[in-house]
C-alpha positions as CSV (number, residue, x, y, z in Angstrom):
1,X,9.6,-47.6,-11.3
2,X,9.0,-45.9,-8.0
3,X,10.4,-42.4,-7.5
4,X,13.4,-42.3,-5.1
5,X,11.6,-39.3,-3.5
6,X,9.5,-41.9,-1.7
7,X,12.3,-44.2,-0.8
8,X,12.6,-44.6,3.0
9,X,16.4,-44.4,3.0
10,X,16.4,-41.2,0.8
11,X,13.8,-39.7,3.1
12,X,16.0,-40.4,6.1
13,X,18.7,-38.1,4.7
14,X,16.3,-35.2,4.1
15,X,14.6,-35.7,7.4
16,X,18.0,-35.6,9.1
17,X,18.9,-32.3,7.5
18,X,15.6,-30.8,8.4
19,X,15.9,-31.9,12.0
20,X,19.5,-30.6,12.1
21,X,18.3,-27.3,10.7
22,X,15.6,-27.0,13.3
23,X,17.8,-28.2,16.2
24,X,20.3,-25.5,15.3
25,X,17.6,-22.8,15.2
26,X,18.1,-22.0,11.6
27,X,14.9,-21.1,9.6
28,X,14.2,-22.2,6.1
29,X,14.7,-18.6,5.0
30,X,18.1,-18.4,6.8
31,X,19.3,-21.6,5.2
32,X,18.1,-20.5,1.8
33,X,20.0,-17.3,2.1
34,X,23.1,-19.2,3.1
35,X,22.7,-21.3,0.0
36,X,21.9,-18.5,-2.3
37,X,18.5,-20.1,-3.1
38,X,14.9,-19.1,-2.6
39,X,13.1,-20.3,0.5
40,X,11.0,-22.5,-1.7
41,X,14.1,-24.6,-2.5
42,X,14.4,-25.6,1.2
43,X,10.7,-26.0,1.6
44,X,10.3,-28.3,-1.4
45,X,13.3,-30.3,-0.3
46,X,11.9,-30.8,3.2
47,X,8.4,-31.7,1.8
48,X,10.0,-34.3,-0.6
49,X,8.9,-32.4,-3.6
50,X,12.5,-31.8,-4.8
51,X,15.2,-34.3,-4.8
52,X,18.7,-33.4,-3.5
53,X,21.9,-35.0,-4.7
54,X,24.9,-35.9,-2.6
55,X,26.7,-32.6,-3.4
56,X,23.6,-30.7,-2.3
57,X,23.6,-32.7,0.9
58,X,27.2,-31.7,1.5
59,X,26.5,-28.1,0.7
60,X,23.5,-27.9,3.0
61,X,25.4,-29.5,5.9
62,X,28.2,-27.0,5.4
63,X,25.7,-24.1,5.3
64,X,24.4,-25.4,8.6
65,X,27.9,-25.4,10.0
66,X,28.0,-29.2,10.3
67,X,30.5,-31.8,9.1
68,X,28.9,-33.4,6.0
69,X,30.8,-36.7,6.5
70,X,29.6,-37.0,10.1
71,X,26.0,-36.2,9.2
72,X,26.1,-38.7,6.3
73,X,27.6,-41.4,8.6
74,X,24.9,-40.6,11.2
75,X,22.1,-41.2,8.7
76,X,23.7,-44.4,7.4
77,X,24.0,-45.7,10.9
78,X,20.3,-44.9,11.6
79,X,19.3,-46.7,8.4
80,X,21.3,-49.7,9.3
81,X,19.7,-49.9,12.7
82,X,16.3,-49.9,11.2
């Protein structure tokens, strides 16, 4: 069975969060501090070495000051277009 870390749809969610973080000018260290996690948590997530679950997606979006539902919907729309 293939790991979901390599699934294109899963990667779209992580790539979206990483792009959002960058667009907002938030560093990996800043985000990690907001989450109460080490910087390596964010790095491993963005390099697809660590899987995030839906609750972590929500928590990360909130930590970035974004609406998790809107961000989720945006990614789903992108996946559907592809």
